[in-house]
N, CA, C and O atoms as a DFTB+ gen file, in Angstrom:
260 C
 N C O
     1  1     -10.949      -5.262      12.745
     2  2     -10.749      -3.968      12.119
     3  2      -9.275      -3.820      11.757
     4  3      -8.411      -3.990      12.617
     5  1      -8.975      -3.505      10.497
     6  2      -7.579      -3.360      10.067
     7  2      -6.901      -2.165      10.737
     8  3      -7.515      -1.117      10.942
     9  1      -5.654      -2.340      11.065
    10  2      -4.860      -1.277      11.680
    11  2      -4.213      -0.421      10.591
    12  3      -4.273      -0.752       9.406
    13  1      -3.601       0.672      11.007
    14  2      -2.864       1.519      10.068
    15  2      -1.749       0.701       9.407
    16  3      -1.482       0.850       8.215
    17  1      -1.112      -0.152      10.188
    18  2      -0.029      -0.973       9.617
    19  2      -0.571      -1.959       8.576
    20  3       0.092      -2.228       7.574
    21  1      -1.776      -2.498       8.809
    22  2      -2.406      -3.370       7.805
    23  2      -2.638      -2.602       6.505
    24  3      -2.323      -3.081       5.416
    25  1      -3.201      -1.388       6.648
    26  2      -3.455      -0.558       5.474
    27  2      -2.164      -0.161       4.798
    28  3      -2.075      -0.194       3.571
    29  1      -1.161       0.215       5.571
    30  2       0.127       0.614       5.001
    31  2       0.733      -0.528       4.187
    32  3       1.289      -0.309       3.110
    33  1       0.620      -1.725       4.703
    34  2       1.138      -2.900       3.994
    35  2       0.379      -3.115       2.685
    36  3       0.990      -3.309       1.634
    37  1      -0.935      -3.079       2.749
    38  2      -1.757      -3.306       1.559
    39  2      -1.512      -2.226       0.501
    40  3      -1.392      -2.530      -0.686
    41  1      -1.439      -0.983       0.929
    42  2      -1.219       0.121      -0.007
    43  2       0.167       0.025      -0.639
    44  3       0.312       0.208      -1.847
    45  1       1.177      -0.260       0.167
    46  2       2.535      -0.350      -0.378
    47  2       2.656      -1.516      -1.360
    48  3       3.353      -1.407      -2.369
    49  1       1.990      -2.613      -1.076
    50  2       1.990      -3.736      -2.016
    51  2       1.283      -3.368      -3.314
    52  3       1.762      -3.677      -4.404
    53  1       0.144      -2.707      -3.184
    54  2      -0.629      -2.312      -4.363
    55  2       0.178      -1.378      -5.260
    56  3       0.259      -1.593      -6.469
    57  1       0.767      -0.350      -4.676
    58  2       1.513       0.633      -5.460
    59  2       2.761       0.002      -6.085
    60  3       3.035       0.220      -7.265
    61  1       3.505      -0.766      -5.317
    62  2       4.731      -1.364      -5.866
    63  2       4.414      -2.383      -6.950
    64  3       5.182      -2.535      -7.899
    65  1       3.301      -3.078      -6.820
    66  2       2.899      -4.055      -7.847
    67  2       2.469      -3.370      -9.144
    68  3       2.637      -3.928     -10.228
    69  1       1.924      -2.182      -9.036
    70  2       1.454      -1.452     -10.215
    71  2       2.529      -0.564     -10.847
    72  3       2.306       0.000     -11.918
    73  1       3.676      -0.433     -10.206
    74  2       4.738       0.436     -10.693
    75  2       5.213      -0.002     -12.075
    76  3       5.509      -1.177     -12.293
    77  1       5.285       0.945     -13.003
    78  2       5.701       0.640     -14.377
    79  2       7.118       0.081     -14.476
    80  3       7.414      -0.672     -15.403
    81  1       7.987       0.430     -13.550
    82  2       9.372      -0.007     -13.616
    83  2       9.636      -1.371     -13.012
    84  3      10.783      -1.815     -12.969
    85  1       8.589      -2.050     -12.540
    86  2       8.815      -3.314     -11.829
    87  2       9.461      -4.391     -12.702
    88  3      10.204      -5.227     -12.189
    89  1       9.195      -4.388     -14.001
    90  2       9.799      -5.400     -14.867
    91  2      11.244      -5.053     -15.233
    92  3      12.089      -5.935     -15.386
    93  1      11.506      -3.769     -15.369
    94  2      12.852      -3.337     -15.738
    95  2      13.816      -3.345     -14.551
    96  3      15.003      -3.624     -14.715
    97  1      13.301      -3.039     -13.351
    98  2      14.118      -3.005     -12.143
    99  2      13.439      -3.814     -11.040
   100  3      12.975      -3.236     -10.057
   101  1      13.371      -5.120     -11.180
   102  2      12.648      -5.938     -10.199
   103  2      13.218      -5.848      -8.785
   104  3      12.480      -6.011      -7.813
   105  1      14.512      -5.593      -8.659
   106  2      15.100      -5.498      -7.321
   107  2      14.625      -4.231      -6.588
   108  3      14.665      -4.165      -5.360
   109  1      14.184      -3.244      -7.346
   110  2      13.724      -1.998      -6.731
   111  2      12.267      -2.068      -6.261
   112  3      11.820      -1.198      -5.514
   113  1      11.538      -3.073      -6.682
   114  2      10.148      -3.228      -6.238
   115  2      10.110      -3.404      -4.717
   116  3       9.287      -2.792      -4.037
   117  1      10.987      -4.226      -4.201
   118  2      11.040      -4.455      -2.749
   119  2      11.448      -3.182      -2.009
   120  3      10.902      -2.875      -0.949
   121  1      12.391      -2.456      -2.558
   122  2      12.804      -1.183      -1.969
   123  2      11.629      -0.202      -1.926
   124  3      11.402       0.448      -0.906
   125  1      10.893      -0.095      -3.014
   126  2       9.724       0.780      -3.077
   127  2       8.674       0.359      -2.055
   128  3       8.134       1.197      -1.333
   129  1       8.389      -0.927      -1.996
   130  2       7.381      -1.440      -1.065
   131  2       7.754      -1.130       0.383
   132  3       6.926      -0.643       1.154
   133  1       8.995      -1.413       0.744
   134  2       9.446      -1.181       2.125
   135  2       9.436       0.300       2.482
   136  3       9.044       0.677       3.586
   137  1       9.865       1.127       1.550
   138  2       9.898       2.565       1.801
   139  2       8.487       3.117       1.983
   140  3       8.231       3.872       2.921
   141  1       7.586       2.747       1.102
   142  2       6.194       3.191       1.226
   143  2       5.578       2.712       2.537
   144  3       4.877       3.467       3.212
   145  1       5.836       1.477       2.890
   146  2       5.290       0.946       4.146
   147  2       5.776       1.765       5.344
   148  3       4.979       2.162       6.194
   149  1       7.073       2.011       5.405
   150  2       7.619       2.786       6.528
   151  2       6.997       4.179       6.587
   152  3       6.608       4.641       7.660
   153  1       6.904       4.837       5.457
   154  2       6.339       6.188       5.426
   155  2       4.867       6.194       5.831
   156  3       4.446       7.030       6.631
   157  1       4.092       5.275       5.288
   158  2       2.658       5.252       5.574
   159  2       2.359       4.810       7.000
   160  3       1.451       5.346       7.634
   161  1       3.103       3.850       7.506
   162  2       2.829       3.366       8.860
   163  2       3.197       4.407       9.919
   164  3       2.656       4.385      11.024
   165  1       4.106       5.310       9.587
   166  2       4.493       6.367      10.522
   167  2       3.647       7.631      10.354
   168  3       3.776       8.573      11.135
   169  1       2.794       7.650       9.352
   170  2       1.942       8.808       9.068
   171  2       0.499       8.351       8.882
   172  3      -0.006       8.343       7.759
   173  1      -0.170       7.972       9.970
   174  2      -1.530       7.425       9.871
   175  2      -2.513       8.331       9.131
   176  3      -3.351       7.841       8.374
   177  1      -2.421       9.635       9.339
   178  2      -3.356      10.548       8.672
   179  2      -3.202      10.464       7.157
   180  3      -4.194      10.410       6.429
   181  1      -1.972      10.455       6.689
   182  2      -1.725      10.362       5.247
   183  2      -2.141       8.993       4.711
   184  3      -2.673       8.889       3.606
   185  1      -1.901       7.966       5.483
   186  2      -2.301       6.612       5.083
   187  2      -3.821       6.553       4.912
   188  3      -4.318       6.025       3.917
   189  1      -4.547       7.090       5.877
   190  2      -6.019       7.058       5.830
   191  2      -6.572       7.838       4.644
   192  3      -7.639       7.510       4.125
   193  1      -5.856       8.860       4.218
   194  2      -6.308       9.652       3.066
   195  2      -6.358       8.820       1.790
   196  3      -7.142       9.120       0.890
   197  1      -5.540       7.788       1.702
   198  2      -5.499       6.953       0.503
   199  2      -6.606       5.903       0.480
   200  3      -6.948       5.388      -0.585
   201  1      -7.167       5.582       1.644
   202  2      -8.212       4.557       1.738
   203  2      -9.487       5.089       1.097
   204  3      -9.973       6.163       1.451
   205  1     -10.015       4.335       0.163
   206  2     -11.212       4.751      -0.557
   207  2     -10.901       5.596      -1.780
   208  3     -11.806       6.115      -2.432
   209  1      -9.618       5.731      -2.088
   210  2      -9.215       6.472      -3.289
   211  2      -9.004       5.466      -4.425
   212  3      -9.312       4.282      -4.294
   213  1      -8.480       5.962      -5.521
   214  2      -8.158       5.077      -6.636
   215  2      -6.981       4.160      -6.333
   216  3      -6.675       3.255      -7.108
   217  1      -6.320       4.400      -5.197
   218  2      -5.178       3.577      -4.793
   219  2      -5.646       2.265      -4.184
   220  3      -5.155       1.194      -4.542
   221  1      -6.603       2.355      -3.256
   222  2      -7.087       1.144      -2.578
   223  2      -8.541       1.334      -2.149
   224  3      -8.933       2.401      -1.678
   225  1      -9.317       0.290      -2.321
   226  2     -10.740       0.344      -2.025
   227  2     -10.979       0.380      -0.523
   228  3     -10.218      -0.196       0.255
   229  1     -12.036       1.056      -0.130
   230  2     -12.397       1.153       1.283
   231  2     -12.746      -0.217       1.863
   232  3     -12.554      -0.452       3.056
   233  1     -13.256      -1.116       1.028
   234  2     -13.654      -2.446       1.491
   235  2     -12.589      -3.510       1.211
   236  3     -12.909      -4.696       1.125
   237  1     -11.350      -3.103       1.073
   238  2     -10.245      -4.013       0.734
   239  2     -10.172      -5.205       1.692
   240  3      -9.885      -6.323       1.263
   241  1     -10.425      -4.980       2.966
   242  2     -10.314      -6.043       3.946
   243  2     -11.649      -6.736       4.252
   244  3     -11.725      -7.568       5.156
   245  1     -12.689      -6.395       3.503
   246  2     -13.991      -7.032       3.724
   247  2     -13.906      -8.512       3.350
   248  3     -13.292      -8.866       2.344
   249  1     -14.514      -9.363       4.151
   250  2     -14.470     -10.795       3.832
   251  2     -15.193     -11.091       2.522
   252  3     -16.225     -10.493       2.217
   253  1     -14.646     -12.004       1.771
   254  2     -15.278     -12.438       0.537
   255  2     -16.414     -13.404       0.874
   256  3     -16.283     -14.266       1.742
   257  1     -17.501     -13.241       0.184
   258  2     -18.622     -14.163       0.428
   259  2     -18.980     -14.927      -0.805
   260  3     -19.899     -15.745      -0.779
């Protein structure tokens, strides 16, 4: 079962990868990812609210068959 930190990592990667500014400011992608991870991992309730939304699928960690 994925932990809040697993979800926080996946969500922060997803959002930073989709950010429109990633090509113009590539050095800021890492800053965005780290900041989102810290915020989400320290706020489990808010992190869980994003699971199953348009941000990240509820079955993100389901094994591929």
